Short mmCIF file of the C-alpha atoms (twelve columns), coordinates in Angstrom:
data_MODEL
# 
_entry.id   MODEL 
# 
loop_
_atom_site.group_PDB 
_atom_site.id 
_atom_site.type_symbol 
_atom_site.label_atom_id 
_atom_site.label_alt_id 
_atom_site.label_comp_id 
_atom_site.label_asym_id 
_atom_site.label_seq_id 
_atom_site.Cartn_x 
_atom_site.Cartn_y 
_atom_site.Cartn_z 
_atom_site.pdbx_PDB_model_num 
ATOM 1   C CA . MET A 1   0.000  0.000  0.000   1 
ATOM 2   C CA . VAL A 2   2.801  2.359  0.843   1 
ATOM 3   C CA . GLN A 3   4.417  1.436  -2.423  1 
ATOM 4   C CA . ASP A 4   1.230  2.209  -4.352  1 
ATOM 5   C CA . LYS A 5   0.931  5.597  -2.702  1 
ATOM 6   C CA . ASN A 6   4.513  6.414  -3.533  1 
ATOM 7   C CA . THR A 7   4.013  5.281  -7.093  1 
ATOM 8   C CA . ALA A 8   0.912  7.408  -7.476  1 
ATOM 9   C CA . LYS A 9   2.755  10.363 -5.997  1 
ATOM 10  C CA . ALA A 10  5.666  9.900  -8.400  1 
ATOM 11  C CA . GLU A 11  3.305  9.587  -11.366 1 
ATOM 12  C CA . GLY A 12  1.547  12.764 -10.326 1 
ATOM 13  C CA . GLN A 13  4.894  14.555 -10.107 1 
ATOM 14  C CA . VAL A 14  5.862  13.366 -13.588 1 
ATOM 15  C CA . ALA A 15  2.556  14.574 -14.956 1 
ATOM 16  C CA . SER A 16  3.047  17.931 -13.278 1 
ATOM 17  C CA . ASP A 17  6.622  18.211 -14.623 1 
ATOM 18  C CA . SER A 18  5.383  17.288 -18.078 1 
ATOM 19  C CA . LYS A 19  2.719  19.995 -18.005 1 
ATOM 20  C CA . SER A 20  5.346  22.513 -16.829 1 
ATOM 21  C CA . THR A 21  7.717  21.437 -19.607 1 
ATOM 22  C CA . ASP A 22  5.020  21.768 -22.246 1 
ATOM 23  C CA . THR A 23  4.196  25.258 -21.021 1 
ATOM 24  C CA . SER A 24  7.913  26.265 -21.084 1 
ATOM 25  C CA . ARG A 25  8.312  24.837 -24.580 1 
ATOM 26  C CA . ARG A 26  5.318  26.838 -25.852 1 
ATOM 27  C CA . ARG A 27  6.754  30.003 -24.310 1 
ATOM 28  C CA . PHE A 28  10.229 29.279 -25.847 1 
ATOM 29  C CA . LEU A 29  8.802  28.675 -29.300 1 
ATOM 30  C CA . THR A 30  6.657  31.791 -29.098 1 
ATOM 31  C CA . GLY A 31  9.699  33.839 -27.983 1 
ATOM 32  C CA . SER A 32  11.886 32.314 -30.693 1 
ATOM 33  C CA . ALA A 33  9.390  33.171 -33.375 1 
ATOM 34  C CA . ALA A 34  9.272  36.732 -32.149 1 
ATOM 35  C CA . ALA A 35  13.068 36.893 -32.113 1 
ATOM 36  C CA . VAL A 36  13.275 35.581 -35.657 1 
ATOM 37  C CA . GLY A 37  10.767 38.142 -36.765 1 
ATOM 38  C CA . ALA A 38  12.703 40.916 -35.073 1 
ATOM 39  C CA . GLY A 39  15.951 39.663 -36.622 1 
ATOM 40  C CA . ALA A 40  14.391 39.587 -40.072 1 
ATOM 41  C CA . ALA A 41  13.161 43.114 -39.630 1 
ATOM 42  C CA . ALA A 42  16.607 44.243 -38.489 1 
ATOM 43  C CA . ALA A 43  18.230 42.596 -41.514 1 
ATOM 44  C CA . VAL A 44  16.378 45.006 -43.753 1 
ATOM 45  C CA . GLY A 45  18.227 47.942 -42.226 1 
ATOM 46  C CA . PHE A 46  21.656 46.376 -41.505 1 
ATOM 47  C CA . PRO A 47  24.025 44.303 -43.686 1 
ATOM 48  C CA . SER A 48  24.903 40.793 -42.578 1 
ATOM 49  C CA . ILE A 49  28.328 40.204 -41.008 1 
ATOM 50  C CA . ALA A 50  30.399 37.616 -42.906 1 
ATOM 51  C CA . VAL A 51  32.215 34.956 -40.927 1 
ATOM 52  C CA . ALA A 52  36.013 35.172 -41.474 1 
ATOM 53  C CA . GLN A 53  37.314 32.426 -43.756 1 
ATOM 54  C CA . THR A 54  40.830 31.073 -44.204 1 
ATOM 55  C CA . THR A 55  42.658 31.920 -47.436 1 
ATOM 56  C CA . THR A 56  45.075 29.127 -48.335 1 
ATOM 57  C CA . LEU A 57  47.993 29.508 -50.755 1 
ATOM 58  C CA . ARG A 58  50.027 26.674 -52.281 1 
ATOM 59  C CA . PHE A 59  53.653 27.487 -51.533 1 
ATOM 60  C CA . GLN A 60  56.584 25.307 -52.652 1 
ATOM 61  C CA . SER A 61  60.262 25.595 -51.869 1 
ATOM 62  C CA . THR A 62  63.102 24.748 -54.227 1 
ATOM 63  C CA . TRP A 63  64.726 22.652 -51.511 1 
ATOM 64  C CA . PRO A 64  64.600 18.948 -50.626 1 
ATOM 65  C CA . ASN A 65  62.539 18.129 -47.560 1 
ATOM 66  C CA . GLN A 66  65.605 17.243 -45.486 1 
ATOM 67  C CA . ASP A 67  67.546 20.446 -46.275 1 
ATOM 68  C CA . ILE A 68  67.819 23.175 -43.639 1 
ATOM 69  C CA . PHE A 69  66.794 25.589 -46.425 1 
ATOM 70  C CA . HIS A 70  63.378 23.905 -46.507 1 
ATOM 71  C CA . GLU A 71  63.291 24.412 -42.756 1 
ATOM 72  C CA . PHE A 72  63.968 28.120 -43.331 1 
ATOM 73  C CA . ALA A 73  61.045 28.167 -45.776 1 
ATOM 74  C CA . ALA A 74  58.910 26.479 -43.111 1 
ATOM 75  C CA . ASP A 75  59.894 29.174 -40.622 1 
ATOM 76  C CA . TYR A 76  58.647 31.846 -43.029 1 
ATOM 77  C CA . VAL A 77  55.399 29.943 -43.512 1 
ATOM 78  C CA . ARG A 78  54.939 29.617 -39.745 1 
ATOM 79  C CA . ILE A 79  55.440 33.351 -39.234 1 
ATOM 80  C CA . VAL A 80  52.870 34.197 -41.932 1 
ATOM 81  C CA . ASN A 81  50.326 31.775 -40.504 1 
ATOM 82  C CA . GLU A 82  50.805 33.018 -36.952 1 
ATOM 83  C CA . MET A 83  50.744 36.717 -37.857 1 
ATOM 84  C CA . SER A 84  47.464 36.275 -39.733 1 
ATOM 85  C CA . GLY A 85  45.815 34.440 -36.866 1 
ATOM 86  C CA . GLY A 86  45.123 31.569 -39.224 1 
ATOM 87  C CA . ARG A 87  43.095 33.703 -41.641 1 
ATOM 88  C CA . LEU A 88  45.894 33.445 -44.221 1 
ATOM 89  C CA . ARG A 89  47.573 30.079 -44.476 1 
ATOM 90  C CA . LEU A 90  50.523 28.994 -46.604 1 
ATOM 91  C CA . ASN A 91  50.600 25.296 -47.397 1 
ATOM 92  C CA . LEU A 92  54.308 24.426 -47.741 1 
ATOM 93  C CA . LEU A 93  55.542 21.756 -50.149 1 
ATOM 94  C CA . PRO A 94  59.139 20.586 -50.810 1 
ATOM 95  C CA . ALA A 95  60.914 20.684 -54.171 1 
ATOM 96  C CA . GLY A 96  59.406 18.205 -56.581 1 
ATOM 97  C CA . ALA A 97  55.977 18.087 -54.944 1 
ATOM 98  C CA . VAL A 98  54.505 20.033 -57.874 1 
ATOM 99  C CA . VAL A 99  57.538 20.941 -60.010 1 
ATOM 100 C CA . GLY A 100 61.300 20.620 -59.828 1 
ATOM 101 C CA . ALA A 101 63.428 23.322 -58.239 1 
ATOM 102 C CA . LEU A 102 64.356 25.008 -61.518 1 
ATOM 103 C CA . GLN A 103 60.718 25.084 -62.699 1 
ATOM 104 C CA . LEU A 104 59.344 26.881 -59.630 1 
ATOM 105 C CA . GLN A 105 59.137 30.366 -61.126 1 
ATOM 106 C CA . ASP A 106 57.232 29.210 -64.200 1 
ATOM 107 C CA . ALA A 107 54.816 27.262 -61.984 1 
ATOM 108 C CA . VAL A 108 54.099 30.369 -59.907 1 
ATOM 109 C CA . ILE A 109 53.582 32.480 -63.041 1 
ATOM 110 C CA . SER A 110 51.157 29.920 -64.505 1 
ATOM 111 C CA . GLY A 111 49.208 29.636 -61.255 1 
ATOM 112 C CA . ALA A 112 50.072 25.984 -60.661 1 
ATOM 113 C CA . LEU A 113 51.550 27.353 -57.442 1 
ATOM 114 C CA . ASP A 114 50.638 30.559 -55.627 1 
ATOM 115 C CA . GLY A 115 54.139 31.220 -54.339 1 
ATOM 116 C CA . GLY A 116 57.547 29.805 -53.575 1 
ATOM 117 C CA . HIS A 117 60.878 30.036 -51.780 1 
ATOM 118 C CA . GLY A 118 64.141 29.908 -53.752 1 
ATOM 119 C CA . VAL A 119 67.026 32.032 -55.027 1 
ATOM 120 C CA . CYS A 120 67.238 34.570 -57.862 1 
ATOM 121 C CA . ALA A 121 70.281 32.855 -59.348 1 
ATOM 122 C CA . TYR A 122 68.019 30.024 -60.548 1 
ATOM 123 C CA . TRP A 123 66.335 32.401 -63.012 1 
ATOM 124 C CA . TYR A 124 69.431 34.048 -64.481 1 
ATOM 125 C CA . GLY A 125 68.751 32.249 -67.755 1 
ATOM 126 C CA . LYS A 126 65.912 34.728 -68.304 1 
ATOM 127 C CA . HIS A 127 68.232 37.678 -67.742 1 
ATOM 128 C CA . LYS A 128 71.764 37.723 -66.327 1 
ATOM 129 C CA . ALA A 129 70.806 40.645 -64.055 1 
ATOM 130 C CA . TYR A 130 68.615 38.242 -62.075 1 
ATOM 131 C CA . SER A 131 71.739 36.855 -60.448 1 
ATOM 132 C CA . LEU A 132 72.682 40.329 -59.202 1 
ATOM 133 C CA . PHE A 133 69.697 40.068 -56.845 1 
ATOM 134 C CA . GLY A 134 70.864 36.709 -55.525 1 
ATOM 135 C CA . THR A 135 74.632 36.256 -55.910 1 
ATOM 136 C CA . PRO A 136 76.126 39.685 -56.655 1 
ATOM 137 C CA . PRO A 137 79.824 40.378 -57.282 1 
ATOM 138 C CA . PRO A 138 82.133 40.491 -54.223 1 
ATOM 139 C CA . PHE A 139 82.221 44.262 -53.785 1 
ATOM 140 C CA . GLY A 140 83.325 43.866 -50.164 1 
ATOM 141 C CA . TRP A 141 79.834 43.639 -48.732 1 
ATOM 142 C CA . ASP A 142 78.386 40.846 -46.645 1 
ATOM 143 C CA . ALA A 143 74.911 39.365 -47.030 1 
ATOM 144 C CA . ASN A 144 73.323 41.659 -44.442 1 
ATOM 145 C CA . GLN A 145 74.662 44.717 -46.269 1 
ATOM 146 C CA . PHE A 146 73.408 43.244 -49.532 1 
ATOM 147 C CA . LEU A 147 69.910 42.928 -48.065 1 
ATOM 148 C CA . ALA A 148 70.178 46.468 -46.717 1 
ATOM 149 C CA . TRP A 149 70.817 47.576 -50.309 1 
ATOM 150 C CA . TYR A 150 67.684 45.745 -51.399 1 
ATOM 151 C CA . TRP A 151 65.322 46.966 -48.647 1 
ATOM 152 C CA . THR A 152 66.539 50.532 -48.114 1 
ATOM 153 C CA . GLY A 153 69.195 51.310 -50.731 1 
ATOM 154 C CA . GLY A 154 67.152 51.194 -53.923 1 
ATOM 155 C CA . GLY A 155 67.548 47.521 -54.794 1 
ATOM 156 C CA . MET A 156 63.856 46.738 -54.320 1 
ATOM 157 C CA . GLU A 157 62.898 49.267 -56.959 1 
ATOM 158 C CA . LEU A 158 65.419 47.815 -59.424 1 
ATOM 159 C CA . TYR A 159 64.114 44.310 -58.724 1 
ATOM 160 C CA . ALA A 160 60.563 45.461 -59.498 1 
ATOM 161 C CA . GLU A 161 61.849 47.125 -62.663 1 
ATOM 162 C CA . LEU A 162 63.405 43.836 -63.776 1 
ATOM 163 C CA . LEU A 163 60.114 41.975 -63.302 1 
ATOM 164 C CA . GLU A 164 58.257 44.640 -65.261 1 
ATOM 165 C CA . MET A 165 60.857 44.709 -68.040 1 
ATOM 166 C CA . LEU A 166 60.628 40.928 -68.474 1 
ATOM 167 C CA . GLU A 167 56.821 41.054 -68.162 1 
ATOM 168 C CA . LEU A 168 56.866 38.505 -65.348 1 
ATOM 169 C CA . PRO A 169 53.624 38.670 -63.328 1 
ATOM 170 C CA . LEU A 170 55.324 38.208 -59.983 1 
ATOM 171 C CA . VAL A 171 55.715 39.952 -56.645 1 
ATOM 172 C CA . GLY A 172 58.862 39.106 -54.697 1 
ATOM 173 C CA . TYR A 173 61.004 39.861 -51.662 1 
ATOM 174 C CA . LEU A 174 64.625 39.089 -50.833 1 
ATOM 175 C CA . THR A 175 65.220 37.538 -47.429 1 
ATOM 176 C CA . GLY A 176 67.707 35.445 -45.477 1 
ATOM 177 C CA . PRO A 177 71.349 36.589 -45.525 1 
ATOM 178 C CA . MET A 178 73.685 33.763 -46.552 1 
ATOM 179 C CA . PRO A 179 77.352 33.959 -45.506 1 
ATOM 180 C CA . THR A 180 80.251 33.393 -47.915 1 
ATOM 181 C CA . GLN A 181 80.000 29.996 -49.549 1 
ATOM 182 C CA . ALA A 182 82.703 27.399 -49.883 1 
ATOM 183 C CA . LEU A 183 84.449 26.800 -53.198 1 
ATOM 184 C CA . GLY A 184 83.073 23.308 -52.916 1 
ATOM 185 C CA . TRP A 185 83.612 19.567 -52.603 1 
ATOM 186 C CA . PHE A 186 86.334 17.889 -54.664 1 
ATOM 187 C CA . LYS A 187 88.230 14.630 -55.047 1 
ATOM 188 C CA . GLU A 188 91.491 16.400 -54.208 1 
ATOM 189 C CA . PRO A 189 92.301 19.845 -52.760 1 
ATOM 190 C CA . ILE A 190 92.395 22.753 -55.227 1 
ATOM 191 C CA . SER A 191 95.906 24.180 -54.953 1 
ATOM 192 C CA . GLY A 192 95.778 26.588 -57.893 1 
ATOM 193 C CA . ALA A 193 93.446 28.054 -60.505 1 
ATOM 194 C CA . GLU A 194 94.812 25.599 -63.069 1 
ATOM 195 C CA . ASP A 195 93.184 22.745 -61.119 1 
ATOM 196 C CA . LEU A 196 89.777 24.056 -62.207 1 
ATOM 197 C CA . GLN A 197 90.575 23.663 -65.909 1 
ATOM 198 C CA . GLY A 198 88.237 21.067 -67.457 1 
ATOM 199 C CA . LEU A 199 86.631 20.280 -64.101 1 
ATOM 200 C CA . LYS A 200 82.999 19.118 -64.236 1 
ATOM 201 C CA . TYR A 201 81.570 21.509 -61.672 1 
ATOM 202 C CA . ARG A 202 78.136 22.497 -60.356 1 
ATOM 203 C CA . THR A 203 77.133 26.031 -59.437 1 
ATOM 204 C CA . VAL A 204 74.376 28.515 -60.371 1 
ATOM 205 C CA . GLY A 205 73.895 32.092 -61.566 1 
ATOM 206 C CA . LEU A 206 76.761 34.359 -62.518 1 
ATOM 207 C CA . ALA A 207 79.073 31.986 -60.649 1 
ATOM 208 C CA . ALA A 208 78.619 29.664 -63.648 1 
ATOM 209 C CA . ASP A 209 80.024 32.334 -65.957 1 
ATOM 210 C CA . LEU A 210 82.813 32.997 -63.476 1 
ATOM 211 C CA . MET A 211 83.895 29.360 -63.289 1 
ATOM 212 C CA . ARG A 212 83.786 29.046 -67.065 1 
ATOM 213 C CA . GLU A 213 86.486 31.732 -67.143 1 
ATOM 214 C CA . PHE A 214 88.715 29.103 -65.473 1 
ATOM 215 C CA . GLY A 215 87.848 26.534 -68.118 1 
ATOM 216 C CA . ALA A 216 85.492 24.541 -65.893 1 
ATOM 217 C CA . ALA A 217 82.655 22.566 -67.497 1 
ATOM 218 C CA . VAL A 218 79.740 23.966 -65.502 1 
ATOM 219 C CA . THR A 219 76.442 22.185 -64.901 1 
ATOM 220 C CA . ILE A 220 73.464 23.937 -63.304 1 
ATOM 221 C CA . MET A 221 71.156 21.724 -61.238 1 
ATOM 222 C CA . GLY A 222 68.964 21.818 -58.142 1 
ATOM 223 C CA . GLY A 223 70.315 20.977 -54.702 1 
ATOM 224 C CA . GLY A 224 68.772 17.532 -54.429 1 
ATOM 225 C CA . ASP A 225 70.445 16.325 -57.639 1 
ATOM 226 C CA . ILE A 226 74.056 17.240 -56.808 1 
ATOM 227 C CA . VAL A 227 75.172 14.379 -54.557 1 
ATOM 228 C CA . PRO A 228 73.719 11.637 -56.832 1 
ATOM 229 C CA . ALA A 229 75.514 13.274 -59.780 1 
ATOM 230 C CA . MET A 230 78.820 13.292 -57.880 1 
ATOM 231 C CA . ASP A 231 78.274 9.692  -56.821 1 
ATOM 232 C CA . ARG A 232 77.824 8.636  -60.467 1 
ATOM 233 C CA . GLY A 233 80.901 10.571 -61.572 1 
ATOM 234 C CA . LEU A 234 78.919 13.139 -63.555 1 
ATOM 235 C CA . LEU A 235 80.557 15.880 -61.481 1 
ATOM 236 C CA . ASP A 236 84.164 16.259 -60.330 1 
ATOM 237 C CA . GLY A 237 83.317 19.042 -57.919 1 
ATOM 238 C CA . ALA A 238 80.348 21.013 -56.687 1 
ATOM 239 C CA . GLU A 239 79.208 23.643 -54.254 1 
ATOM 240 C CA . PHE A 240 75.817 24.068 -52.646 1 
ATOM 241 C CA . ASN A 241 75.854 26.465 -49.719 1 
ATOM 242 C CA . ASN A 242 76.666 25.753 -46.060 1 
ATOM 243 C CA . PRO A 243 77.733 23.066 -43.559 1 
ATOM 244 C CA . SER A 244 74.188 22.146 -42.470 1 
ATOM 245 C CA . SER A 245 72.745 21.853 -45.981 1 
ATOM 246 C CA . ASP A 246 75.788 20.048 -47.348 1 
ATOM 247 C CA . ARG A 247 75.821 17.571 -44.485 1 
ATOM 248 C CA . LEU A 248 72.073 16.848 -44.695 1 
ATOM 249 C CA . LEU A 249 72.236 16.436 -48.477 1 
ATOM 250 C CA . GLY A 250 75.007 13.832 -48.082 1 
ATOM 251 C CA . PHE A 251 78.106 15.529 -49.501 1 
ATOM 252 C CA . PRO A 252 80.425 13.818 -46.960 1 
ATOM 253 C CA . ASP A 253 79.296 10.475 -48.392 1 
ATOM 254 C CA . VAL A 254 80.795 11.262 -51.809 1 
ATOM 255 C CA . SER A 255 83.719 13.521 -50.898 1 
ATOM 256 C CA . LYS A 256 85.972 14.154 -47.909 1 
ATOM 257 C CA . THR A 257 87.606 17.312 -49.297 1 
ATOM 258 C CA . TRP A 258 85.862 20.637 -48.734 1 
ATOM 259 C CA . MET A 259 87.447 23.901 -49.857 1 
ATOM 260 C CA . LEU A 260 86.340 26.820 -47.665 1 
ATOM 261 C CA . ARG A 261 86.153 30.464 -48.832 1 
ATOM 262 C CA . SER A 262 85.447 31.662 -52.322 1 
ATOM 263 C CA . TYR A 263 84.470 34.773 -54.232 1 
ATOM 264 C CA . HIS A 264 82.188 32.942 -56.639 1 
ATOM 265 C CA . GLN A 265 79.276 33.499 -54.232 1 
ATOM 266 C CA . ASP A 266 80.611 35.804 -51.568 1 
ATOM 267 C CA . CYS A 267 77.128 36.631 -50.321 1 
ATOM 268 C CA . GLU A 268 73.626 35.533 -51.256 1 
ATOM 269 C CA . SER A 269 70.008 35.703 -50.174 1 
ATOM 270 C CA . PHE A 270 66.756 33.836 -50.663 1 
ATOM 271 C CA . GLU A 271 63.888 35.054 -52.798 1 
ATOM 272 C CA . ILE A 272 60.188 34.666 -51.934 1 
ATOM 273 C CA . ILE A 273 57.831 35.057 -54.899 1 
ATOM 274 C CA . TYR A 274 54.065 35.146 -55.451 1 
ATOM 275 C CA . ASN A 275 51.809 35.082 -58.461 1 
ATOM 276 C CA . LYS A 276 50.985 38.760 -58.952 1 
ATOM 277 C CA . ASP A 277 47.267 38.302 -59.644 1 
ATOM 278 C CA . LYS A 278 46.889 36.102 -56.575 1 
ATOM 279 C CA . HIS A 279 48.941 38.491 -54.428 1 
ATOM 280 C CA . ASP A 280 47.073 41.598 -55.578 1 
ATOM 281 C CA . SER A 281 43.702 39.934 -54.935 1 
ATOM 282 C CA . LEU A 282 44.538 39.561 -51.248 1 
ATOM 283 C CA . PRO A 283 43.490 42.197 -48.709 1 
ATOM 284 C CA . GLU A 284 46.179 44.805 -48.067 1 
ATOM 285 C CA . GLU A 285 46.537 43.430 -44.556 1 
ATOM 286 C CA . PHE A 286 47.543 40.022 -45.936 1 
ATOM 287 C CA . GLN A 287 49.935 41.595 -48.440 1 
ATOM 288 C CA . ALA A 288 51.637 43.437 -45.577 1 
ATOM 289 C CA . ILE A 289 51.930 40.214 -43.584 1 
ATOM 290 C CA . LEU A 290 53.645 38.436 -46.489 1 
ATOM 291 C CA . GLN A 291 56.216 41.236 -46.714 1 
ATOM 292 C CA . TYR A 292 56.852 41.766 -43.010 1 
ATOM 293 C CA . ALA A 293 57.115 38.028 -42.469 1 
ATOM 294 C CA . ALA A 294 59.959 38.006 -45.020 1 
ATOM 295 C CA . LYS A 295 61.804 40.553 -42.888 1 
ATOM 296 C CA . ALA A 296 61.156 38.670 -39.660 1 
ATOM 297 C CA . ALA A 297 62.163 35.325 -41.157 1 
ATOM 298 C CA . SER A 298 65.357 36.935 -42.471 1 
ATOM 299 C CA . SER A 299 66.612 37.651 -38.970 1 
ATOM 300 C CA . GLU A 300 65.386 34.354 -37.544 1 
ATOM 301 C CA . MET A 301 67.098 32.428 -40.336 1 
ATOM 302 C CA . TYR A 302 70.449 34.099 -39.725 1 
ATOM 303 C CA . TRP A 303 70.277 33.518 -35.967 1 
ATOM 304 C CA . LYS A 304 69.508 29.829 -36.514 1 
ATOM 305 C CA . ALA A 305 72.290 29.508 -39.093 1 
ATOM 306 C CA . MET A 306 74.855 30.936 -36.679 1 
ATOM 307 C CA . GLU A 307 73.952 28.198 -34.207 1 
ATOM 308 C CA . ARG A 308 73.664 25.274 -36.597 1 
ATOM 309 C CA . TYR A 309 76.374 25.852 -39.219 1 
ATOM 310 C CA . PRO A 310 79.404 25.662 -36.893 1 
ATOM 311 C CA . ARG A 311 78.029 22.577 -35.132 1 
ATOM 312 C CA . ASP A 312 77.493 20.727 -38.404 1 
ATOM 313 C CA . LEU A 313 80.936 21.701 -39.674 1 
ATOM 314 C CA . GLN A 314 82.487 20.294 -36.492 1 
ATOM 315 C CA . ALA A 315 80.403 17.114 -36.783 1 
ATOM 316 C CA . MET A 316 81.511 16.538 -40.383 1 
ATOM 317 C CA . ARG A 317 85.148 16.862 -39.325 1 
ATOM 318 C CA . GLU A 318 84.930 14.715 -36.191 1 
ATOM 319 C CA . GLN A 319 82.329 12.121 -37.165 1 
ATOM 320 C CA . GLN A 320 82.538 11.834 -40.943 1 
ATOM 321 C CA . GLY A 321 86.236 12.386 -41.618 1 
ATOM 322 C CA . VAL A 322 85.853 15.530 -43.724 1 
ATOM 323 C CA . GLN A 323 89.078 17.474 -44.294 1 
ATOM 324 C CA . THR A 324 88.647 21.217 -44.773 1 
ATOM 325 C CA . TYR A 325 91.086 23.399 -46.694 1 
ATOM 326 C CA . ILE A 326 91.360 27.161 -47.106 1 
ATOM 327 C CA . THR A 327 91.138 28.178 -50.751 1 
ATOM 328 C CA . PRO A 328 94.577 29.621 -51.690 1 
ATOM 329 C CA . ASP A 329 94.889 33.396 -52.031 1 
ATOM 330 C CA . SER A 330 96.048 32.910 -55.616 1 
ATOM 331 C CA . VAL A 331 92.716 31.303 -56.504 1 
ATOM 332 C CA . LEU A 332 90.775 34.050 -54.723 1 
ATOM 333 C CA . GLN A 333 92.691 36.722 -56.648 1 
ATOM 334 C CA . ALA A 334 92.090 34.874 -59.908 1 
ATOM 335 C CA . GLN A 335 88.362 34.883 -59.084 1 
ATOM 336 C CA . LEU A 336 88.401 38.665 -58.590 1 
ATOM 337 C CA . ASP A 337 90.125 39.073 -61.944 1 
ATOM 338 C CA . ALA A 338 87.547 36.782 -63.552 1 
ATOM 339 C CA . TRP A 339 84.754 38.874 -62.055 1 
ATOM 340 C CA . ASN A 340 86.134 41.874 -63.935 1 
ATOM 341 C CA . THR A 341 85.706 39.960 -67.182 1 
ATOM 342 C CA . VAL A 342 82.197 38.727 -66.349 1 
ATOM 343 C CA . ILE A 343 81.031 42.203 -65.319 1 
ATOM 344 C CA . GLU A 344 82.511 43.802 -68.423 1 
ATOM 345 C CA . ASN A 345 80.921 41.227 -70.726 1 
ATOM 346 C CA . GLU A 346 77.460 41.414 -69.170 1 
ATOM 347 C CA . SER A 347 77.501 45.196 -68.819 1 
ATOM 348 C CA . GLN A 348 76.867 45.402 -72.548 1 
ATOM 349 C CA . ASP A 349 73.257 44.974 -71.468 1 
ATOM 350 C CA . PRO A 350 71.925 48.386 -70.285 1 
ATOM 351 C CA . PHE A 351 69.856 47.061 -67.387 1 
ATOM 352 C CA . PHE A 352 72.647 44.818 -66.119 1 
ATOM 353 C CA . LYS A 353 74.978 47.831 -66.169 1 
ATOM 354 C CA . LYS A 354 72.375 49.955 -64.399 1 
ATOM 355 C CA . VAL A 355 72.159 47.491 -61.498 1 
ATOM 356 C CA . ILE A 356 75.929 46.920 -61.325 1 
ATOM 357 C CA . ASP A 357 76.647 50.645 -61.244 1 
ATOM 358 C CA . HIS A 358 74.052 51.095 -58.518 1 
ATOM 359 C CA . GLN A 359 75.599 48.296 -56.440 1 
ATOM 360 C CA . ARG A 360 79.104 49.685 -56.945 1 
ATOM 361 C CA . GLU A 361 78.088 53.140 -55.753 1 
ATOM 362 C CA . TYR A 362 76.321 51.669 -52.728 1 
ATOM 363 C CA . CYS A 363 79.266 49.461 -51.737 1 
ATOM 364 C CA . GLU A 364 81.876 52.157 -52.246 1 
ATOM 365 C CA . ARG A 365 79.959 54.302 -49.778 1 
ATOM 366 C CA . VAL A 366 78.553 51.769 -47.293 1 
ATOM 367 C CA . VAL A 367 81.284 49.119 -47.280 1 
ATOM 368 C CA . GLY A 368 83.936 51.836 -47.209 1 
ATOM 369 C CA . TRP A 369 82.320 53.302 -44.098 1 
ATOM 370 C CA . HIS A 370 82.003 49.859 -42.503 1 
ATOM 371 C CA . LEU A 371 85.618 48.835 -43.134 1 
ATOM 372 C CA . GLU A 372 86.942 52.168 -41.917 1 
ATOM 373 C CA . GLY A 373 85.058 52.094 -38.649 1 
ATOM 374 C CA . THR A 374 84.965 48.369 -37.792 1 
ATOM 375 C CA . ALA A 375 87.754 46.908 -35.662 1 
ATOM 376 C CA . PRO A 376 89.439 43.846 -37.227 1 
ATOM 377 C CA . LYS A 377 88.072 40.603 -35.838 1 
ATOM 378 C CA . VAL A 378 90.990 38.188 -36.270 1 
ATOM 379 C CA . PRO A 379 93.271 39.880 -33.676 1 
ATOM 380 C CA . ALA A 380 90.432 39.841 -31.138 1 
ATOM 381 C CA . TYR A 381 89.723 36.165 -31.810 1 
ATOM 382 C CA . ARG A 382 93.430 35.348 -31.547 1 
ATOM 383 C CA . HIS A 383 93.725 37.298 -28.282 1 
ATOM 384 C CA . PHE A 384 90.815 35.664 -26.443 1 
ATOM 385 C CA . PHE A 385 91.041 32.108 -27.774 1 
ATOM 386 C CA . GLY A 386 94.783 31.776 -28.296 1 
ATOM 387 C CA . LYS A 387 94.568 30.343 -31.793 1 
ATOM 388 C CA . GLU A 388 93.973 31.232 -35.400 1 
ATOM 389 C CA . PRO A 389 90.440 30.832 -36.786 1 
ATOM 390 C CA . THR A 390 91.947 28.465 -39.388 1 
ATOM 391 C CA . ASP A 391 93.469 26.031 -36.886 1 
ATOM 392 C CA . THR A 392 91.063 23.272 -37.926 1 
ATOM 393 C CA . SER A 393 91.625 23.799 -41.659 1 
ATOM 394 C CA . THR A 394 94.656 23.225 -43.833 1 
ATOM 395 C CA . ILE A 395 96.126 26.286 -45.571 1 
ATOM 396 C CA . LEU A 396 97.473 25.338 -48.993 1 
# 
């Protein structure tokens, strides 16, 4: 009996709750209908607010996935994506994902890619002046001074003029200062300029013309193809860029002789390019992010390089048996003399001469000031560390 009473009580409570729920539901639906009506009326007088969407760009590097250069490209992509709060997103691909390294520019122009990360020297076949924006002559400047010329010294305007002159629908920025590159990897040390005669050698840009002045048989190829070519004997010597890249690409597996210092590419920088129509269709805010990210990535890249390059050089010496040699002064002087010939030959082209003259004037002023006011570094290094900076390399 007690159970029946409790059951009846519970059933009555459920019925009461159900009636209350039905009443609340009717009130909610009535209120919702009124709200919808009010919202519809308001829509007549006010425009709707669009929900922010993500704009995604296909962005390929000219570097193999394992190369530190691809990592530098990834750093740029990360900065863009973070600065935009995810509203603009670059989708990074390695060399070969869509096109090979040397086909990147054409792919961006055609729209197969929206943008890419590479070097100007790869496009010097379209105009020799292209290389002046990637691997300029050794006028005494370093890569940071070269980038200063581009960003604040008038180089950016000349770069834009080159694109317009060649009718290339691109927008680009230089970024990432690269220190002096090594002469390269060889079977035996290079003791004199005559050793380069007839050598099957890989390089890019104006450096190809420079090495041909020594009688070298120059081949231009992307970074990922160099070590396999050396392994098959298609190359007698080659340069790529730096200790980290060269180690990751496997140069120590095909050569144990690395010649440090050279004027063939005394300084260099990366180039970031975009399809002009795609770039110009973006909001100005996004365009600004793409440019300022190039500046930010430039500093970050250099800081990372200063940490990684020396460590990888030491590892190649200690763990992989690489012997490093200092390129003889006679070879360096012969390179400077060869640069005179290359510059004279190419200056027959008016635009090439215009850029060269501009760079000369800049370096005479800026590098002259820097050299005059900067204390020499070798005596300071010798004083505090008690050794020469070449103690771990052989001087020929």
